[in-house]
C-alpha positions, 0 to 999 in steps of 0.5 A: 799589681799596683794599688791602682789596679794595674796588672803588669805583664808579669802579672798577666803571665802569672795568671797563665798558671791556671791555664797550665793546670787546665792543660795538665788535667786535659792531658792526664784525663785524655780530654784532648783539649790542649790544642783548643786551649792553646788556640783560645789563649792565643786568640784571646790574647791577640784579639784583646790586645788589638782591641785595647790598642784600638780602644785607646784611640776611641776613648781619646776625648779628641777622637770623633764620636762617630767612630764609636758608632762605626765600631758599634755597627761593625759589632752588630754585623759581626754578631749577626754573622756569628749567629748565622754561622752557629745556627744556620738551620733557620732560613734567612737567619742572618737577616733575622739576627741582624734585625733582632740585634739592631732592635736590642742595641737601639733600645738598650743603648738608647735607654742608657744614654737617653735617661742620662745613665751614661754620657754619650762618649767614646769611653762609654759607647763601645764598652756598653755596646759590647755588653749589650750586643755580646749578651744579645748574641748569646741569646740569639744563638740559643733562641734560633737553635731551640726554635728550629729544634722545637719545631722539628720535634713537634712537626707532627703536632704542628702539621695536625693543627694546620690540617685542622685549619689553624693558621700557622701563627696560632698553631705554633704559638705554644712552641714559641712561648716555650722557646722564649722561656728558654731564651730568657730564663738564664738571664733571669736566673743570673739576676736572681743570683747577683750578690749571693753567688755571683759578683758581676764583672763590671762591678768587680772591675770598678771596685778593683779600680777604686770606685766606691762599692755602692757606686759600682753596685748602681752601675752594675744593676743598671747594666744588668737590667738593661741587658735583660731587656736587650736579651728579651728583645733579641729573643722575641724578635728572633722567635717571631721573625724566625717562626715566620721563616719556617712556614710558607705563605699558604701555612705549610711547614718548611722542611727542617734540619735539626742541629745534631752537633751536640748529640752523641 
């Protein structure tokens, strides 16, 4: 690694020593993670090298800025499809996830660009979108899963509320409140730990690249605050639209299938 922060191919290969250590622990403890670990390394290597090559074209000042937004569109669609694959229990989950991700992307990126925090350029649109959409994707998956599980767990209570004449919006409100808290709380806790326990990636990368630490801190904080807003937007839209999909027009609860992949 040079003083400019460049990592050589030998440096990249050297970083795999830690992966070898993980594989050794998995083998000795019979965790059976060796194959998954190898697949993860190969996929991340190939995917990121491909993305890096493509980004080399995107960030070129001579490249039409519209291609960056085409990439952003594909990123949002892929993220919505990922949510629907990881949390398929919610009826119409793709449309719900897509609406949430579009809303969080428009609000988050719109704020970053409209306030002049970052310029609208190829070198900023895709990387910033990756941070906003990536964190929103994780929040979307957590919120969908928790929503379906929470409603399934409280089915008897919810049906009793409905039988008493409450509309589904009022009957499910306490459940939605708890689901939103679950979806948003991890990012709030992450921000609390900044600077004491956690040195975030964007800030660390900028410092390694030679940027003044205070400048790097301002960039990181702006990103973290916008990402928290994007996560909150995603969780809120998913919870509200998703809840609507769980009830019929005549205020009856639909049959639900809980996610049992992590049980047992």
